[in-house]
C-alpha positions in Angstrom: 68.7 32.6 136.3 66.1 34.5 135.0 66.4 35.8 131.5 67.7 39.6 132.0 65.3 40.5 128.5 62.1 39.3 130.3 62.9 40.5 134.0 60.5 38.7 136.4 58.4 41.0 138.6 58.8 40.9 142.6 56.9 42.6 144.9 59.4 42.8 147.9 58.7 44.1 151.7 62.0 44.7 153.4 62.0 44.6 157.3 65.3 46.7 157.5 66.3 49.5 159.5 69.4 50.5 157.2 68.2 52.0 154.0 71.9 51.5 152.5 71.3 47.4 153.2 67.8 47.8 151.6 69.2 49.6 148.5 71.9 46.9 148.2 69.2 44.1 148.2 67.1 45.7 145.5 70.2 46.2 143.4 71.4 42.6 143.8 68.0 41.3 143.0 67.7 43.5 139.8 71.2 42.2 138.9 69.9 38.5 139.3 67.1 39.5 136.7 64.1 40.4 138.8 62.1 43.8 138.2 61.8 44.9 141.8 59.0 46.8 143.3 59.9 47.2 147.1 58.6 48.9 150.5 60.6 49.1 153.6 59.5 48.8 157.2 61.4 48.6 160.5 58.8 48.5 163.1 55.8 46.0 164.1 53.1 48.6 163.6 54.7 49.5 160.1 54.9 46.0 159.2 51.0 45.4 160.1 50.0 48.2 158.1 52.2 47.2 155.0 50.5 43.6 155.1 47.0 45.3 155.3 47.8 47.6 152.6 49.7 45.4 150.1 50.0 42.1 148.3 53.6 41.2 148.5 55.6 38.1 146.8 58.4 38.1 149.6 59.2 39.4 153.0 63.0 39.6 153.6 63.8 40.5 157.2 66.9 41.6 159.0 67.4 39.4 162.3 68.2 42.4 164.6 66.0 45.5 164.5 65.9 48.2 167.2 62.3 47.8 168.2 61.9 44.1 167.3 63.6 41.0 165.8 63.0 38.6 162.8 61.3 36.0 165.3 58.6 38.6 166.2 58.3 39.7 162.6 57.7 36.1 161.3 54.9 35.8 164.2 53.4 38.9 162.9 53.1 37.6 159.4 51.8 34.4 160.6 49.1 36.1 162.8 47.9 38.1 159.8 47.3 34.8 157.9 49.5 36.1 155.0 50.8 33.4 152.9 54.2 35.3 152.1 57.5 33.3 152.0 59.7 34.9 154.5 63.4 34.8 154.5 65.9 36.3 157.2 68.8 38.5 155.6 71.2 39.2 158.5 75.0 39.9 159.3 74.6 38.8 163.1 72.5 35.8 163.3 74.0 32.8 164.7 73.8 29.0 163.6 71.4 28.0 166.4 69.0 31.3 166.0 68.9 30.2 162.1 67.9 26.8 162.9 65.3 28.2 165.1 64.0 30.6 162.5 63.8 27.7 159.8 61.9 25.8 162.4 59.5 28.6 163.1 58.7 28.9 159.2 61.4 31.1 157.6 62.0 29.6 154.2 65.8 30.3 154.4 68.5 32.5 156.1 71.3 34.5 153.9 73.9 36.3 155.4 74.6 40.0 154.5 78.1 38.9 154.0 77.2 36.3 150.9 75.1 38.9 149.0 75.7 36.9 145.8 73.6 33.9 147.2 70.5 36.2 147.8 69.5 36.1 144.1 69.4 32.2 143.7 67.6 31.8 147.2 64.8 34.3 146.3 64.4 32.4 143.0 64.1 29.2 144.7 61.8 30.3 147.6 59.7 32.0 145.0 59.5 28.7 143.0 58.6 26.7 146.0 55.8 29.3 146.8 54.3 28.8 143.6 54.4 25.1 144.0 52.6 25.3 147.4 49.8 27.3 145.7 49.4 25.0 142.9 49.2 22.2 145.3 46.7 24.3 147.4 44.6 25.1 144.4 44.8 21.4 143.4 43.5 20.3 146.8 40.9 23.2 146.5 39.5 22.0 142.6 39.6 18.2 144.6 37.5 19.4 147.5 35.2 21.1 145.2 34.8 17.9 142.9 34.4 15.7 146.0 31.3 18.3 147.0 30.0 18.1 143.6 30.2 14.1 143.8 28.3 14.4 146.8 25.6 16.6 145.9 25.1 14.3 142.8 24.9 11.2 145.1 22.3 13.1 147.2 20.5 13.9 143.9 20.8 10.4 142.5 19.3 9.2 145.9 16.5 11.5 145.9 15.8 11.0 142.3 16.0 7.2 142.8 13.4 7.5 145.7 11.2 9.8 143.9 11.5 7.6 140.7 10.4 4.7 142.4 7.3 5.9 143.7 6.4 8.3 141.0 4.4 5.7 139.0 2.5 4.0 141.6 1.8 7.6 143.5 0.8 9.2 140.2 -1.6 6.6 139.5 -3.4 7.0 142.9 -3.3 10.7 142.3 -4.8 10.3 138.9 -7.8 8.4 140.2 -8.2 11.0 143.1 -8.3 14.0 140.7 -10.4 12.3 138.3 -12.9 11.1 140.6 -13.0 14.6 142.3 -13.7 15.9 138.7 -16.5 13.3 138.2 -18.0 14.4 141.6 -17.7 18.1 140.9 -19.6 17.8 137.8 -22.7 15.7 139.4 -22.8 17.4 142.7 -25.1 20.7 143.2 -24.8 21.0 146.8 -21.9 23.9 147.4 -21.0 22.4 150.8 -20.4 18.9 149.3 -18.4 20.6 146.3 -16.2 22.7 148.6 -15.2 19.5 150.4 -14.3 17.9 147.0 -12.5 20.7 145.9 -10.4 20.6 149.1 -9.8 17.0 148.4 -8.7 17.8 144.6 -6.3 20.8 146.0 -4.6 18.4 148.3 -4.2 15.9 145.6 -2.9 18.4 143.3 -0.3 19.8 145.9 0.7 16.1 146.0 1.3 15.9 142.4 3.3 19.0 142.6 5.5 17.9 145.3 6.4 14.5 143.3 6.9 16.6 140.3 9.5 18.9 142.3 11.2 15.6 143.6 11.5 14.2 140.1 12.8 17.9 139.0 15.5 17.8 141.9 16.6 14.2 140.8 16.7 15.4 137.2 14.2 12.6 136.1 11.4 14.6 134.7 10.2 14.2 131.3 11.5 17.4 129.6 10.4 18.8 126.1 13.2 21.1 125.1 12.6 23.4 122.2 14.7 26.6 121.1 13.6 29.4 123.6 14.3 33.2 123.9 14.9 33.5 127.8 13.9 37.1 127.8 10.5 36.3 126.2 9.9 33.6 128.7 10.8 35.9 131.8 8.6 38.6 130.2 5.7 36.4 130.0 6.0 35.2 133.6 6.5 38.7 135.1 2.8 39.1 135.1 2.3 36.1 137.2 5.3 36.8 139.5 3.9 40.1 139.9 0.7 38.8 141.5 2.9 36.4 143.7 4.9 39.1 145.4 2.4 41.7 146.5 2.2 45.8 145.9 5.0 46.2 148.6 7.6 44.7 146.5 9.3 46.6 143.9 10.1 44.3 141.0 12.4 45.6 138.4 13.7 44.0 134.9 16.6 44.4 132.6 15.9 41.8 129.8 18.4 41.9 127.0 16.9 41.9 123.3 18.5 39.6 120.6 19.7 36.8 123.2 21.0 33.6 121.7 18.5 30.8 121.8 18.6 28.2 124.5 17.1 24.5 124.4 14.9 24.3 127.3 11.6 23.2 128.2 9.7 26.4 128.6 7.5 25.4 131.2 10.2 24.5 133.3 12.1 27.4 132.9 9.0 29.4 134.0 9.0 27.1 137.2 12.8 28.4 137.6 11.8 32.0 137.4 8.9 31.8 139.7 10.7 29.7 142.4 13.9 32.2 142.2 11.6 35.2 142.7 9.5 33.8 145.4 12.8 32.8 147.1 14.0 36.3 146.7 10.7 37.6 148.2 10.8 35.4 151.1 14.5 36.8 151.7 13.5 40.7 151.8 13.6 42.4 155.1 12.9 46.5 154.9 14.1 47.2 151.5 11.7 45.2 149.2 13.6 45.3 145.9 14.2 42.4 143.5 16.0 42.8 140.0 15.6 40.2 137.1 18.2 40.5 134.3 19.2 38.5 131.2 22.3 38.4 129.0 24.4 36.8 126.5 27.7 35.2 128.4 30.8 33.8 127.3 32.5 31.3 130.2 36.3 30.9 129.2 39.0 28.4 130.2 39.7 30.5 133.4 36.1 30.5 134.6 36.0 26.7 133.8 39.2 26.1 135.9 37.3 27.6 138.7 34.0 25.8 138.1 35.1 22.3 137.1 31.6 21.1 135.8 31.6 24.1 133.4 32.2 23.6 129.6 33.9 26.8 128.0 31.5 28.5 125.6 28.5 30.8 125.0 25.7 30.7 127.4 22.6 32.8 128.4 22.4 34.0 132.0 19.4 34.4 134.1 20.1 36.6 137.2 17.9 37.4 140.0 19.3 39.8 142.8 17.2 40.7 145.9 17.9 43.3 148.7 17.3 40.8 151.3 19.1 39.6 154.5 21.5 37.6 152.5 23.2 34.1 153.6 26.4 33.2 155.5 28.5 30.2 153.9 26.9 27.5 156.1 23.3 28.3 154.6 24.8 28.9 150.9 26.5 25.3 151.1 23.0 24.0 151.9 20.4 26.1 150.0 19.9 23.6 147.1 19.7 20.6 149.4 16.0 19.2 149.3 13.8 19.7 152.4 16.4 22.5 153.7 14.8 25.6 154.5 15.3 28.4 156.8 11.7 29.5 156.7 8.8 29.0 159.3 6.9 27.3 156.5 7.7 25.5 153.3 8.7 22.3 151.8 12.3 23.1 151.4 12.2 22.0 147.7 11.8 25.5 145.9 15.5 26.0 144.9 16.3 22.1 144.9 13.8 22.1 142.2 15.7 25.0 140.3 18.7 23.1 140.9 17.2 19.8 139.2 15.8 21.7 136.2 18.8 23.6 135.6 21.1 20.7 135.7 18.9 18.5 133.6 18.8 21.2 130.9 23.0 21.0 130.9 22.9 24.4 132.7 24.7 25.6 136.0 23.7 27.6 138.9 25.6 29.9 141.2 24.9 32.1 144.1 26.6 35.1 145.6 25.5 36.4 149.0 26.9 37.9 152.3 24.6 38.3 155.3 22.9 41.8 155.2 23.9 42.4 151.6 21.3 40.5 149.6 22.0 37.5 147.3 22.1 37.0 143.6 21.4 33.8 141.7 22.8 33.0 138.4 21.5 30.5 135.9 23.7 29.7 133.0 22.0 27.9 130.2 24.0 26.7 127.0 23.5 28.9 123.8 22.1 27.0 120.8 22.0 28.0 117.0 18.8 26.3 116.6 16.0 29.0 115.6 13.1 29.3 117.5 9.6 28.4 116.2 6.9 30.9 115.1 4.7 31.9 117.9 1.7 29.3 117.9 -1.7 30.5 117.2 -4.1 30.0 120.2 -5.8 26.9 119.9 -9.4 26.5 119.8 -10.9 24.7 122.9 -11.6 21.3 121.8 -14.6 19.4 123.2 -13.3 16.1 124.7 -15.9 14.0 123.2 -15.9 11.6 120.1 -17.2 8.5 118.5 -14.1 6.7 117.5 -12.9 3.1 119.2 -9.9 3.4 121.7 -8.0 0.5 123.1 -7.1 1.4 126.8 -4.1 -0.5 127.9 -3.1 0.0 131.6 -1.9 -2.4 134.2 -3.5 -0.5 137.2 -7.0 -1.6 137.6 -8.4 1.5 139.4 -6.8 3.7 136.4 -8.2 1.7 133.8 -11.5 1.7 135.4 -11.6 5.4 135.7 -10.2 6.2 132.2 -12.7 3.7 130.6 -15.6 5.2 132.3 -14.2 8.7 131.5 -13.9 8.1 127.6 -17.3 6.2 127.6 -18.9 9.3 128.9 -17.3 11.3 126.3 -19.2 8.7 123.7 -16.2 6.7 122.6 -16.0 2.9 122.2 -13.7 1.7 124.6 -11.8 -1.6 124.6 -9.8 -2.2 127.8 -6.8 -4.7 128.6 -4.7 -5.1 131.7 -1.3 -5.8 129.8 0.2 -6.1 126.4 -0.9 -9.6 125.8 -4.7 -9.0 126.7 -4.4 -6.1 124.1 -3.4 -8.2 121.6 -5.9 -10.4 122.0 -8.6 -7.7 122.5 -7.3 -6.2 119.2 -7.6 -9.2 117.4 -11.2 -9.9 118.4 -12.3 -6.3 118.0 -15.4 -6.1 115.7 -14.3 -3.2 113.8 -11.0 -0.8 113.4 -9.4 0.6 116.5 -8.7 4.2 115.8 -6.5 5.0 118.9 -4.2 3.0 121.3 -3.9 4.7 124.6 -1.3 2.7 126.6 0.8 3.0 129.7 4.5 2.7 128.7 6.1 0.4 131.5 4.0 -2.7 132.1 4.9 -6.4 133.0 5.8 -8.5 129.8 5.1 -6.5 126.5 5.8 -2.7 127.4 3.7 0.1 125.7 6.5 0.7 122.8 6.7 -2.8 121.8 2.9 -3.1 121.8 2.3 0.0 119.9 4.7 -1.4 117.0 3.0 -4.7 116.9 -0.4 -3.4 116.6 0.6 -0.7 114.1 2.2 -3.3 111.7 -1.2 -4.4 110.8 -3.0 -0.9 111.3 -1.1 1.7 109.6 -3.6 4.4 110.2 -3.6 3.6 113.8 -2.9 6.6 116.2 -0.9 6.1 119.6 -1.1 8.0 122.8 1.6 7.0 125.6 0.7 7.7 129.0 3.0 7.2 132.3 3.7 8.6 135.8 7.3 7.2 135.8 10.4 9.6 135.3 12.2 10.3 132.0 15.3 8.0 132.6 12.8 5.1 132.8 10.7 6.1 129.8 14.1 6.3 127.8 15.1 2.8 128.5 11.7 2.0 127.0 12.5 4.2 123.8 9.7 6.9 124.6 11.6 9.9 125.9 13.7 10.1 122.7 11.1 9.2 120.0 8.6 11.7 118.8 5.6 10.5 120.1 2.3 11.8 121.7 2.4 11.7 125.5 0.4 12.6 128.4 2.2 12.5 131.7 -0.1 11.2 134.8 -1.7 12.5 136.9 -4.1 14.2 134.2 -7.6 15.2 134.6 -10.3 13.6 132.6 -10.9 16.7 130.5 -7.2 17.0 129.9 -7.2 13.6 128.7 -10.3 13.7 126.4 -8.9 17.0 125.0 -5.4 15.3 124.1 -7.0 12.3 122.7 -9.3 14.6 120.4 -6.2 16.4 119.1 -4.2 13.1 118.6 -7.2 11.7 116.7 -7.6 14.8 114.6 -4.0 14.9 113.6 -2.5 13.4 110.7 -1.6 9.8 111.2 2.2 9.1 112.5 
């Protein structure tokens, strides 16, 4: 029996035409240790209204009523979809009718002549209901976990596909864009320049597509640093405003004094842009978008509802639109790659956001209803690390120099382009197609080598191992790594985690020249 000192609350709906019998029921349950709040109905219409208006722990129903009986009452309860235990309480029900009620879904039958049995029956029925709810919730946290696993496997498959082609594809794009840059520097005819620029734009779009696939698969090379989310959003708003147009009302509520988060700032800007552009595309007559930031604390209860969440402090970025909203089926697929409800587009915008957020150890949720707009919430873990002071705007460096550079690249077309580019900038260039050739070229070099520019992943001796062997005899050697592979591949070669100079493929010739100049002008590693 429940401890009378701590009565158990019970919200009871009585289907009973006798007010006296209803009062006896309430008194008996209170005597048994329940704190009873009750309502009483005795007609089907009243029952339907009570089910709509209240939340009940238990329905206790007389078998025979003037206008309907317990069979009709139970059917009404079931039709309403109310998951409430139903107990028959009657002085006239026979054994056969009682069995039929139990088969129909009643949890028990108690005779009015045996009132003392009511309390134990109610207690048992409530415990059974609680256990059913626990099992149902467990079946739901399991269904969610299975869906998370399916999503993770889908991401893994896309990431593996993107990672498998990224290196070779980025090498091709590097050559295409690099050759376009060389042609544009040489051509004077405007019609020819326009054609080359069109080729370069197409190659840039292809490079962006590869980056989005890598982002979705969480295989990008990220450079996280302590970041104020409000500051990044504020700096991004000017660009975002130009993307939206004058007919969209863009509002912001950016909290000051936010916790820092560890995130790649360029990728966070990509998240903001993609979310806002997605919101713009969902707008209809009322064209309003709101961007908000705030500190947030996700507790144990929230984590139980979202199994992938670790309780703790977060910074939340929220983007809300007044658009057409989404149904459940659409919401279930919005982060899938290539899924789109638009007539045009790649279907990678939100998939990219999802990948960046997950790779940054964050979480993203969407709340939406058809016709009532959508809200996307991005949660990024708070960090105690202090943000670095704002960097002064660097002077534009000349890509030119006179030092000696050893270029190690297993792709012949990339090696040829890079070698020609660096020689055009005035450098002395030694070229090798793999690590062993590089060691031989270094051993036969007539003078010192100032910088090693090497691909990371190569057959035989990889870039990291090559750099270590060359630096053993040349402590002043600067090293610049380059790769088109995703971050997980680089990590396996000890590059992603080390503090190294790195340039990601595909890059433009002038970008490479400026990067090399900065590395050469920096203190030796």
